[in-house]
C-alpha positions in Angstrom: -17.0 -19.6 81.8 -16.4 -18.5 85.4 -13.8 -16.2 86.8 -10.3 -17.3 87.8 -11.2 -16.8 91.5 -13.9 -19.4 91.2 -11.3 -21.9 90.2 -8.7 -21.2 92.9 -8.7 -23.2 96.2 -8.4 -21.0 99.3 -6.5 -19.9 101.1 -4.8 -17.4 98.8 -4.4 -13.7 98.6 -5.8 -11.1 96.2 -4.2 -7.8 95.5 -6.5 -5.2 93.9 -4.5 -2.7 91.9 -5.7 0.6 90.6 -4.0 3.6 89.2 -4.3 6.8 91.2 -2.6 9.1 88.6 -4.4 9.1 85.3 -2.4 9.8 82.1 1.1 9.0 83.6 2.9 7.0 80.9 6.6 6.6 79.8 8.0 7.2 76.3 6.7 3.7 75.3 3.2 4.7 76.4 3.3 2.2 79.3 1.4 3.2 82.5 2.6 2.2 86.0 -0.3 -0.2 86.5 0.5 -1.9 83.2 4.1 -2.4 84.4 2.9 -3.9 87.7 0.8 -6.4 85.7 3.8 -7.4 83.6 5.9 -7.8 86.7 3.3 -9.8 88.5 3.3 -12.5 85.8 7.1 -13.0 86.4 6.9 -13.4 90.2 7.0 -16.7 92.2 3.8 -17.3 93.9 1.7 -15.5 91.3 -1.5 -17.5 90.6 -3.2 -15.4 87.9 -5.1 -12.1 87.3 -8.3 -10.6 86.1 -9.2 -7.1 85.0 -12.4 -5.2 85.3 -13.7 -1.7 85.3 -14.9 0.1 88.4 -18.0 2.2 88.6 -16.2 5.2 87.1 -14.9 3.2 84.1 -11.3 2.9 85.4 -9.5 -0.3 85.0 -8.9 -2.4 88.1 -6.7 -5.4 88.1 -7.1 -8.2 90.7 -4.0 -10.5 91.0 -4.0 -13.7 93.0 -1.1 -14.9 95.1 0.0 -17.9 97.0 1.2 -16.0 100.1 2.2 -12.6 101.5 5.9 -13.1 100.7 5.0 -13.3 97.0 3.1 -10.0 97.2 5.9 -8.4 99.2 8.4 -9.4 96.5 6.1 -8.1 93.7 5.7 -4.7 95.5 9.4 -4.4 96.2 10.3 -5.1 92.6 7.5 -3.0 91.3 8.4 0.0 93.5 12.0 -0.1 92.2 10.9 -0.5 88.6 8.3 2.3 88.7 10.8 4.6 90.4 13.4 3.9 87.7 11.0 4.1 84.8 8.7 7.0 85.9 10.7 8.8 88.5 8.0 8.4 91.1 7.2 5.8 93.8 4.7 3.1 93.4 2.7 4.4 96.3 2.3 7.7 94.4 1.0 6.1 91.2 -1.1 3.0 92.3 -3.3 1.9 95.1 -3.1 -1.7 96.2 -5.6 -3.4 98.5 -4.7 -6.9 99.8 -7.3 -9.4 101.0 -7.0 -12.9 102.3 -9.4 -15.3 100.7 -9.7 -18.2 103.2 -13.2 -19.7 102.7 -15.1 -21.3 99.9 -18.9 -20.8 100.1 -21.2 -23.3 98.4 -24.6 -22.2 97.3 -27.3 -23.7 95.1 -26.1 -21.4 92.3 -22.6 -23.0 92.3 -19.4 -22.0 93.9 -18.3 -18.5 95.0 -15.6 -17.2 97.2 -15.8 -15.0 100.3 -13.1 -12.8 101.4 -11.8 -13.9 104.9 -11.6 -10.3 105.9 -10.2 -10.5 109.4 -9.8 -6.8 110.3 -6.6 -7.5 112.3 -5.0 -9.4 109.5 -6.0 -6.8 106.9 -4.8 -4.0 109.2 -1.5 -5.9 109.5 -1.2 -6.4 105.7 -2.0 -2.7 105.0 0.5 -1.7 107.5 3.0 -4.0 105.9 2.3 -2.4 102.5 2.7 1.1 103.9 5.9 0.1 105.7 7.3 -1.4 102.6 6.7 1.8 100.6 8.0 3.9 103.5 11.2 1.9 103.9 11.9 1.8 100.2 11.3 5.5 99.9 13.8 6.2 102.7 16.3 3.8 101.2 16.0 5.2 97.7 16.3 8.9 98.9 
């Protein structure tokens, strides 16, 4: 059985989520990244998600999205929810890397996806994410 990404048709976006603060949990023992996963499944434009472990054994969640607007909505809702629930901003608890997947590569071993990592686009998306956190932080202060 293949990964979810192998079954999606580009173009779509992936958001790689990882916790930057270990051990932060609320009274129900829910971590910020867990809350973001729950919120993702409730957002329009959400296509699915997969979890894995990085080289250090930390959980990494990759969520797949129809468009940037869907990711923006998820981040905005998530930042508000994390701030309300944990008293800290999303940017202070989780790292999110956004990539555009825009090509399907075919090989003799089957079907895999390449990230269409246009540096200008990624720079713009990363700036967007930073600006979203920045504006929300200013708004919430």
